[in-house]
N, C-alpha and C positions, 0 to 999 in steps of 0.2 A: 503493500500500499504506499502510495507517495505521500509527500508532505501535505499537498493540497487536499487529498482525500482525508487524511488524519484530522486536518483542521476543520473540515466540514462536520465530521462526525462528533467533534467536541461540542459543536454548537446546539445539539438537541439530543434528547433521550431516545435512542433508537428502538427501545422496547415499548415506548409509550405510543398510544394511538391519539392523534391529534384531531381537533375540529378542522374541517376543510379550510376554514379561513386561516388557521394557524399553519396548516401544512403548505398552503399556497404561498404564504409569506416566507416560510423557511426555505422552500424550494427555489423561489425567486432569488433570495439572498445568496444562495449557494450556487447559482447559475453564473459562474464567473469566467467561463471560457471566453476566448477571443472571438466567438461568433454567437449569433443570436440562437441559443439553445432551444430545442423543442421541449415543451412540457408535456408529459404524458401521464395518464391514469392507467394503472395495471390492475386488473381484476383476476382473482382466482375464484372460479365458480364451483359450486357443489353439484355438478351434473356429471353424467357418464359420457365423455367424449366419443365412446365407441358406438353409442346408440344414436342413430340419425334423428330420432324423434326428440333428442335432447340437445340438438345442435342449436347454438345462439349465434344469430347473425342479423344484421339490420344497418340502418343508417339513421342520421340525425343531422340537423343543421345547427352549427355552432352560432349562437346569436351574436358574437363578437368576432366571428371569422376565425380562420385557422392560422392566419399569418403566413400562409404558404401559397405561392402561385402555382396553380395546377394546370397542366396541359391536358385538355379534354378532347378526345376525338369521338365523333358520332358516326356510326354506320346506319345509313338510312337511304331512302329513295325519294327521288322527285322533290316535291315541295318540302319535305321534312329535312332535306339537306339545306335549303335556303333558310328554313326556320332555325335550324341549329346554328348556322353561321351568324345569323342576325342576333341570336341570344348570347353569342360570345364563344362558341366552340372554336377551338384552334384549327381543327381539321374535320372535314365531314365529306362523306361520299359513300359509294356502295362497293362494286366489284373492283374498282381501282385501288381503294384503300385495303381491301381484303388481300388483293394480290401483293401489294407493297408490304403488308404485315407478314404475310407468308414468306416473303423473301428476307425477312429479318429485321424490319424496321419496328422499333419499340420506343421511339421518342415521345412517349406521352405517359401520363399518370393514371388516367381513368378512361374507361371506354363505356360509351352509352350506345345502345342499339335498339331499333324498333323491332317489335315482335316478328315482323315478316322478314327480318334479316337473319334471324337465329339459325335457320336451316343452313345458310351459307357460312355462318360463323362457326358452327360446330367443328368444321375441319381444321379450325385454328385452335381447338381446345387444348392440344398438347403443347402449344406454343404459349398461349395466354394463361392457362391454368396455373402452371408453376410460378408465374410472375404475379399472380393475383389480379390480373387484368380482365379476366372472362366476366362479361356482363351477366347479371342474374336478376330475376324478378324480385328475389328477397331483398337484394341490396338496392332496389329501386333503379337499376341501370338498364333494364329492359322495359321500354315504355314508349308509347306514341307521344307522350307529352314531353318532347324533347326540349322545348323552350324553357319550361319550368325547371326541368332537371339540370340542364346546362347552367342556368342562372344560380340555382342552389349550390351546385359544385363549385362554381367560381366564387361564390360568396362565403363558402366555409362548411359545405355539407361533408361529412366524413362517413365512411363505411367502418363497421367493426364486425370482427369475426372471431369466434373462439378457436383456438388452435387445438392440437391433439392432446395437449396436457391440461385442458380446462381453463386456459388463460386468455384474456383479451387485453390487448394493448391499444389504447386509444389516445391520439394527440388531442390536446385541448387548447393549444396556442403556442406562443413564443415567450422566452424570458423577458422580452421587451414589453409584453402586455402588463397592465396594471393588475394588481392583486384582485381587484373587484371584477375585472374582465375575465380572468382565469377562473375565478369562482363561479361566475355565471355560466361559463362554458362547461366547466366540470360538473356542475349540477344538472345541466342539460344532458350530458353523456350519462351520468349516474341514473337519471330518470329513464332514459331510453333503454339502458341495459337491464334495468330492474323490470321495465315493462315488457322486455323480450324473453321473460322467464318461460320455459316450456311448460306446458300443462302436466307433462309426465314427470317433471323434476320433483324429487322428494327431499325433505329436510332443508338445511340451510342453503339457500341459493347463492348468495353472495358471501363467500367465506372470508375474503380479505380484499382490501383496497389499498393501493399505495400510490403516492404521487412522486414523480421524479423528473429530472431534466436529462438532456442527452449525456452530459458529463458529471451530473450531480449524484448525490446520495438519495436513496429512497426514503420517503417519509410515510409512516403507516397513518391511514386515515380511519377515524371512527365513523363508519358510515351510518351507524344506528342513530347518530345525533345530527345527521345532515338531511333529514327529511324536509 
């Protein structure tokens, strides 16, 4: 452990669970890297990742934005291509973009597709899936409402997905955000993940929540007092 890490850990009780307001303040103060660190919430859920009916996935719009510029590509046809570009999509098209992606182009952060394009997109599954770029209805990225979706993605909409160990990692902003803005975004994410609880999940759903920055220490959050 380096000197910087040791100094961070001296500043708070690592065993304590803090109010969200306190945790945000601690994490922001410890985000002292030479770049604008991303602030993330980490959730450990009490579900069985091996059971498909207990998968947790969804999206939410951060009210204060994500602080990150996202490159959005839309796969659609005809007027929907024009609609996507008018809404702020960085790239939009149909067969031309599919061919380009198939050839190895991945200079984008999120893909949106209209339902009528999914049959053509499935052949890209092996390329998009491992990169987390495959559009899905559950994440809200398969839709005919491309204008609203693109605007939300550009404004700060994020997707969250449980991994195979029952954890979710969700960005809530940047270290340059105010504490109040981080708290508002964090509470929005907490509410979204709480609402995404599978009906088949038993026992304690959210087992732990921690808040951290890219290069900072993790701070435990007492989610029971942040309703």
